[in-house]
TORTOR-458749 format. One line per field, with one value per residue (C-alpha): x, y negated, z negated. Coordinates in nm, 3 decimals, decimal comma. Layout:
// TORTOR-458749
xx <- [X:...];
yy <- [Y:...];
zz <- [Z:...];
This chain:
// TORTOR-458749
xx <- [-24,238:-24,392:-24,117:-23,846:-23,981:-24,000:-23,637:-23,528:-23,715:-23,543:-23,207:-23,277:-23,129:-23,066:-22,883:-22,681:-22,590:-22,471:-22,229:-22,110:-22,043:-21,874:-21,620:-21,549:-21,516:-21,273:-21,066:-21,068:-20,954:-20,679:-20,562:-20,571:-20,817:-20,739:-21,024:-20,986:-20,988:-21,325:-21,245:-21,164:-21,481:-21,694:-21,550:-21,558:-21,917:-22,037:-21,880:-22,022:-22,365:-22,422:-22,290:-22,493:-22,796:-22,746:-22,732:-23,059:-23,228:-23,108:-23,225:-23,576:-23,570:-23,502:-23,749:-24,030:-24,248:-24,225:-24,274:-24,589:-24,736:-24,561:-24,478:-24,712:-24,656:-24,288:-24,192:-24,163:-24,465:-24,682:-24,602:-24,444:-24,117:-24,104:-23,848:-23,675:-23,653:-23,516:-23,239:-23,149:-23,136:-22,912:-22,680:-22,658:-22,571:-22,301:-22,154:-22,138:-21,991:-21,720:-21,633:-21,581:-21,365:-21,161:-21,100:-20,976:-20,729:-20,699:-20,679:-21,009:-21,160:-21,048:-21,198:-21,523:-21,547:-21,494:-21,768:-22,006:-21,938:-22,006:-22,333:-22,449:-22,362:-22,559:-22,867:-22,864:-22,751:-22,612:-22,938:-23,063:-22,746:-22,834:-22,522:-22,297:-22,525:-22,489:-22,111:-22,146:-22,365:-22,116:-21,831:-22,021:-22,080:-21,712:-21,551:-21,653:-21,426:-21,136:-21,221:-21,188:-20,832:-20,741:-20,898:-20,654:-20,351:-20,351:-20,301:-20,494:-20,392:-20,383:-20,636:-20,875:-20,836:-20,912:-21,218:-21,344:-21,305:-21,505:-21,774:-21,777:-21,817:-22,083:-22,285:-22,271:-22,417:-22,689:-22,765:-22,803:-23,030:-23,231:-23,283:-23,473:-23,699:-23,762:-23,804:-24,161:-24,092:-23,763:-23,944:-24,172:-23,869:-23,690:-23,388:-23,142:-23,085:-22,932:-23,263:-23,453:-23,201:-23,085:-23,353:-23,368:-23,177:-22,868:-22,900:-22,898:-22,588:-22,407:-22,503:-22,372:-22,040:-21,995:-22,089:-21,847:-21,570:-21,610:-21,593:-21,275:-21,103:-21,200:-20,910:-20,642:-20,625:-20,556:-20,302:-20,119:-20,151:-20,295:-20,595:-20,637:-20,809:-21,123:-21,176:-21,206:-21,509:-21,728:-21,608:-21,689:-22,049:-22,057:-21,909:-22,154:-22,436:-22,314:-22,275:-22,609:-22,789:-22,625:-22,731:-23,089:-23,110:-22,986:-23,243:-23,529:-23,480:-23,837:-23,910:-24,025:-23,719:-23,483:-23,632:-23,557:-23,203:-23,143:-23,222:-23,011:-22,713:-22,731:-22,694:-22,396:-22,233:-22,283:-22,124:-21,829:-21,791:-21,799:-21,536:-21,295:-21,354:-21,305:-21,005:-20,805:-20,827:-20,525:-20,596:-20,908:-20,717:-20,506];
yy <- [-0,873:-0,539:-0,495:-0,579:-0,325:-0,068:-0,127:-0,098:0,230:0,357:0,265:0,465:0,184:0,404:0,676:0,424:0,233:0,556:0,611:0,253:0,307:0,639:0,450:0,211:0,504:0,671:0,353:0,340:0,703:0,634:0,334:0,545:0,327:-0,012:-0,191:-0,284:-0,647:-0,815:-0,813:-0,440:-0,366:-0,571:-0,425:-0,069:-0,098:-0,262:0,008:0,297:0,138:0,040:0,362:0,574:0,355:0,397:0,775:0,766:0,564:0,802:1,097:0,949:0,881:1,248:1,370:1,137:1,410:1,635:1,336:1,246:1,567:1,603:1,239:1,018:0,718:0,688:0,372:0,524:0,761:0,503:0,249:-0,001:0,029:0,124:0,372:0,094:-0,124:0,169:0,237:-0,132:-0,151:0,156:0,004:-0,321:-0,128:0,066:-0,256:-0,412:-0,100:-0,044:-0,415:-0,408:-0,096:-0,260:-0,570:-0,341:-0,134:0,084:0,391:0,292:0,243:0,594:0,747:0,553:0,664:1,029:1,004:0,833:1,094:1,377:1,230:1,162:1,516:1,648:1,441:1,534:1,899:2,011:2,020:2,311:2,512:2,582:2,652:2,463:2,165:2,209:2,180:1,866:1,701:1,792:1,646:1,317:1,326:1,389:1,146:0,819:0,914:0,974:0,648:0,471:0,602:0,494:0,156:0,070:0,292:0,370:0,730:1,002:1,084:1,458:1,395:1,235:1,523:1,768:1,575:1,543:1,919:1,982:1,742:1,921:2,265:2,169:1,974:2,266:2,486:2,227:2,209:2,588:2,569:2,297:2,541:2,768:2,477:2,367:2,713:2,655:2,323:2,452:2,751:2,514:2,329:2,658:2,565:2,849:2,794:3,066:3,109:3,159:3,383:3,596:3,544:3,337:3,591:3,582:3,204:3,192:3,416:3,194:2,878:3,033:3,116:2,748:2,625:2,868:2,770:2,407:2,510:2,713:2,405:2,180:2,272:2,188:1,811:1,888:2,158:1,914:1,643:1,389:1,306:1,240:1,464:1,251:1,436:1,768:1,673:1,571:1,830:2,110:1,984:1,969:2,320:2,472:2,308:2,457:2,805:2,806:2,668:2,932:3,212:3,086:3,050:3,406:3,538:3,344:3,229:3,112:2,782:2,621:2,724:2,629:2,279:2,253:2,383:2,138:1,850:1,995:2,033:1,664:1,586:1,823:1,649:1,310:1,441:1,572:1,234:1,060:1,301:1,205:0,832:0,852:1,079:0,819:0,554:0,634:0,349:0,521:0,808:0,576];
zz <- [3,882:3,981:4,241:3,989:3,741:4,020:4,115:3,752:3,722:4,037:3,888:3,566:3,356:3,050:3,248:3,446:3,130:2,967:3,253:3,214:2,844:2,924:3,133:2,845:2,603:2,843:2,841:2,460:2,441:2,695:2,492:2,174:1,990:2,143:2,319:2,688:2,792:2,862:3,235:3,232:3,036:3,276:3,596:3,464:3,345:3,666:3,883:3,683:3,637:3,999:4,156:3,914:3,984:4,359:4,314:4,118:4,392:4,665:4,454:4,434:4,808:4,888:4,625:4,737:4,892:4,586:4,356:4,549:4,407:4,070:3,977:4,185:3,955:4,045:4,240:4,588:4,600:4,423:4,695:4,455:4,647:5,015:5,144:5,337:5,025:4,825:5,077:5,102:4,722:4,705:4,967:4,767:4,450:4,635:4,774:4,426:4,266:4,526:4,527:4,149:4,187:4,465:4,251:3,972:4,175:4,483:4,258:4,095:4,441:4,538:4,222:4,267:4,631:4,535:4,271:4,514:4,783:4,538:4,413:4,769:4,874:4,578:4,660:5,028:5,026:4,690:4,497:4,707:4,636:4,275:4,071:4,312:4,260:3,882:3,922:4,131:3,867:3,594:3,797:3,820:3,443:3,367:3,609:3,433:3,142:3,380:3,557:3,222:3,187:3,539:3,469:3,189:3,249:3,624:3,514:3,334:2,978:2,884:2,606:2,852:3,096:2,818:2,706:3,064:3,109:2,790:2,911:3,247:3,089:2,836:3,093:3,337:3,065:3,011:3,385:3,397:3,091:3,265:3,551:3,312:3,214:3,573:3,725:3,848:4,018:4,160:4,312:4,501:4,636:4,719:4,508:4,444:4,073:3,858:3,674:4,001:4,177:3,883:3,620:3,300:3,087:3,308:3,329:2,947:2,941:3,190:3,001:2,681:2,851:2,944:2,597:2,431:2,676:2,571:2,204:2,261:2,405:2,113:1,874:2,133:2,058:1,691:1,775:2,001:1,733:1,973:1,751:1,379:1,125:1,162:1,488:1,303:1,093:1,383:1,633:1,389:1,374:1,753:1,790:1,542:1,734:2,063:1,915:1,735:2,041:2,263:2,031:2,009:2,387:2,439:2,193:2,348:2,707:2,754:2,928:2,603:2,402:2,687:2,680:2,308:2,356:2,641:2,407:2,125:2,358:2,447:2,075:2,052:2,349:2,186:1,864:2,062:2,232:1,894:1,762:2,039:1,993:1,615:1,658:1,848:1,574:1,353:1,111:0,985:0,820:0,607];
């Protein structure tokens, strides 16, 4: 049982599940409010969950020496899971995820492979590159939504592309903000984050630029009339949250405030996601 719990902790069940649900939400957006079939939901969720889980395991494998100092209770440094067991577990998750993608379609297999390659590159080399690593993480956050569209339509709807771009921009801002929070630990690991290389103030300015860029894109679905007015109510709340958070971060770019802003931005992103989902259900406005 101790081993099982250790493996589940390595997988980051909550994070991996979120990526699985993101794929389903992408499919719902692509279908304009219609739910995918049970088979499509199952295959999409399995692919996203297992590949994200594999990435989490590989991340812990490469961070094991740092975790031995900072997070000694994690599965690998605590000895609950050996490095060999962790790698075998990651390989099993990859095999399951790619198999589910292959069963779905060759296009899904291609998208899943690209996502897996990006996450592996981040864990092995990209993390040390700072801002480039931030972009890689954001790509992995955005691609499940696109995968959902490919899953049900074998193509990517313009609305889904737009939403994925907004998710990419807002998450990049959050990753830069996270660099302000983690500046001490990142210095030990010699990571070239924006906050370390250019200072927390410039990191806050860059994060704000990404948040504002996401906000500026938000009216486009309404202008193009590809969502209902329900979208407007929730996206306004999300946009205000982004703008207020950006302003507060720029005024106070301390580690403590950046941590608060990082959490607030996650809420804004969830509100934006909800706005898109609600906006594709035309029956609600009648």
